[in-house]
C-alpha positions in Angstrom: 0.0 0.1 0.0 2.8 2.3 0.7 4.4 1.8 -2.5 1.2 2.5 -4.4 0.7 5.8 -2.7 4.3 6.8 -3.2 3.9 6.0 -6.8 0.7 7.9 -6.8 2.1 10.9 -5.5 5.0 11.0 -7.8 2.7 10.6 -10.9 0.2 13.2 -9.5 2.9 15.6 -8.7 4.1 15.3 -12.3 0.8 15.6 -13.8 -0.3 18.6 -11.5 3.0 20.6 -12.6 2.1 19.9 -16.2 -1.5 20.8 -15.8 -0.9 24.2 -13.9 1.7 25.1 -16.9 -0.8 24.3 -19.5 -3.2 27.0 -18.0 -3.5 30.5 -19.7 -2.2 33.3 -17.7 -4.7 35.9 -16.5 -2.5 38.6 -15.6 1.1 39.9 -15.4 3.2 38.5 -13.0 6.1 35.8 -13.7 4.1 34.5 -16.8 4.5 37.5 -18.8 8.2 37.5 -18.0 8.5 34.3 -20.1 6.1 35.3 -23.0 2.7 34.4 -21.6 1.8 38.1 -21.6 1.2 37.7 -25.5 -2.2 36.5 -26.5 -2.7 33.9 -29.1 -5.3 32.3 -30.9 -4.1 29.0 -30.0 -5.2 29.4 -26.5 -8.4 27.3 -26.7 -11.9 27.8 -26.2 -13.9 28.5 -22.8 -14.9 24.7 -22.9 -11.5 23.5 -23.2 -10.2 25.8 -20.1 -13.2 24.3 -18.0 -12.2 20.8 -18.7 -8.4 21.8 -17.9 -9.7 23.3 -14.7 -11.7 20.1 -13.8 -8.7 17.9 -14.7 -6.3 20.0 -12.5 -8.9 19.9 -9.6 -9.1 15.9 -10.0 -5.5 15.5 -9.9 -4.9 17.8 -7.3 -7.8 15.9 -5.0 -5.8 12.6 -5.7 -2.4 14.3 -5.0 -4.0 15.5 -1.5 -5.4 11.9 -0.8 -2.0 10.4 -1.6 -0.2 12.7 0.7 -2.5 12.1 3.4 -2.3 8.3 3.0 1.6 8.5 3.1 1.6 10.7 6.1 -0.8 8.4 7.9 1.0 5.4 7.0 4.6 6.9 8.1 2.7 8.0 11.3 1.3 4.4 11.9 4.4 2.3 10.6 
């Protein structure tokens, strides 16, 4: 069980980073420093953005569950 949760934590961490990087920047900040301030037509529609938000929240929930599970297993064992 510990190995499964650790693998799930690694996979969800990588997926979460990738999904967050796929989001379109809504303001200035660091994203405009790396060229995120330039708007393009390839950014996608609002449906794609909503689906990306849902996938990000789902992966984040799995990530939190795996962190709590690993923490509980470390505390117990």
